[in-house]
N, C-alpha and C positions, 0 to 999 in steps of 0.2 A: 475497511472501509465500514462507516453505517449504511442501513440501507437508505438509496438512492441517492448516493455519494457519486456516482457514474463510471461505475468500475465495469458493468457490461458494456457502456459506450467505449471506455478506455481499450478493453481486449478487443471491440471489434475495428477502431481504429490502427491496432499495433500489429495486430494479426489476421489469419485467415478464417479466424473463428465467428461464429453466427449468434451468439447468446441472445436471449428475449431481449429488448430493450421496452420498458414500458415508464411513464410517469407517476407509477404508484410503489411504494416500498415491497419490498420482499418478492419482485422478481422474477431472482434468482434462486434457485429452491435448491440447486445442486451444482457440485462445482464445473465451470466448463475450463477447457485447457484449449489454448492458442499457440499456435508455432510462429515465434518472431523471429523473421532473419535479420542480420547487420547491414549497413547500407553495402557490402560488397558482396551480399546472397553467398558467402562463406560460412559462418558461424549459425548455428540456430540455436534458441533456447526454448524453453517453455513455460509459457505464463498460465496460472491459473486463476479463473474468476470465481470466488468463494460466495458463498452468501453471506448478506450485509451482516455484521455482528451486532447484538446489543448489550446492553450492559445487563449483567447476570450471567452471560454464556458461560462463564467458567464455572458457574452451579448448575449449567445444563438449560437455563434459559432459552427461551426462542431455539434455534438450532443448534445453538450451544455447541455441544461436544462433537456433533457429527461433523460441524465445521472445523472445529479447533484441531480436530485430529488431521486433517489435511494440511494444516496450517506448521504443523510439527515435520513435513516432509519437505519443505522448502528449505532452501541454501539463503535466501532472501526477503524480505518484506518489502513491499509496496503501500503505502498508505496513502489511499487517494481519500482526500479530505476536502467536504462542500465548502468552499469560501465563499458562496452568492449571498451569506448573510439574509437568507428569503425568511427564516423563520427567525420570530421574537427572541430576544436572548441567547442567539446563535454566539458560538466563540468556537472559530475552527482549532485554535489550539487546544482549547479545554476537550473539543472531540478528538484531537489527535490524542492526550494523555488518557483519556476516559479507553481507548481501543488498547493501547497500551497498558494500563492496568489490567483488563481484560485478559492479555494473553501472558503478564507477569501473574496474575493469579492461577492462569490456568495450568502453568510450566513457567518458571522463573526465567529460563536457558529463552525461551523464544523473544522477550524482549532486549536481548545483546545481539539478536542478527541483525546483519549486514542490513541497512535500510532505505528508501527512499523515500520523499513526501511529496505526492502529487497535489498542489493546491488546484481543484478543479473547477469548474463552471465560472471562468475569469470572462466568460463573456455577455456577464450579468453585470448588471448597474453598481451592485453595492461590494462587486467582488474584492477591489481593489484594498476596500477596507478590511474584509478578511483576511486577505492575504497578508495586510499587515498587522493583525492580530496575531495570526500564525508566526508571521517572523520574530517579531517583540517575543511571544513566549519563548520561541529556540533559540533566541539569542540569550534570555536571561535565565533556561535550561542551561546552556554552553557555558556560560559565565560560573553557574554554582556547581554544575558537574561534569566537567570536561572530558571525563572517560565515558559518558552516556553514552549508549550508541547513537541516539540521534543529535549529540555534539555537532557533528560535522557534516549532518548525511546534507545530501543536494536537496534543495526546495525548488522544484520546477511548477511554475504556474502554466497552467493547459486550457482548453475546453475541449475537452474527450468529443463533444458533441459537434463542435465547429472544426476537429482538427487541427487545435492551433496546438505550437511546439510539440507536437507527434514525434517530428524526426530527433530532438532534443532528446525525448522520453527513451526512445530505440538505443541511440546513444550511450548516455547515461547507464539503462540498466546492461548492457554488454560492457562497460568500462569498471562500473561499481562491483555486479556480478563475478566481475573475472577475478578480481582482489579476496571474492569470498570464497572462490572455490580451493584455499588451502585451510579454509577455517573448518574446523571440526563442525561435522551438522549435529553433533549433542555434545557442547563442551563439559559437561558432566560427566560422561563417560569416557571421553577420549577417541570416541571412533570417528576414524573420520570416514565421507561418503567421498567417493573419487570420482570423477567426471571424465567427459570423452568430448572433445570438440569435435 
């Protein structure tokens, strides 16, 4: 997500990690890893809170490559999108597309990773409008490009700060990422990454 989308708040809500949370951009300057347990306490997965992405990151703007090199090591992507509509002229779908464009420009295989979209800050007054913009954009994308990695990805409305829908997020992580275990880490080389539960 972009800076201040709620990535660190989400990691705190779903894991044992305690990254710094503040109401200003670029609170996270280095990745934080949290261990998330399934509902039965049997399986775990590691979730990384990475510094906020900015436009131009593929050209090393902001934390640029130091951020994006961590993304290469993931088997799935979780896009945390601020749907609060607090910024004038904000459009959550355009934000999602801008994030994907940076990933694509850095390395084309990243935009094909298994993905989940979290519509964050649903506790704020205009968030329903933002969620609708996001859903409409993804519906249009799905109709135009059914093979796109985001065409059928889950969209979960949440409030990381208020712990709304956090159980559903964790369940979705485990179900969606279970399917990603058989996907090559790097589709261009065909090298498979093996996982142990």
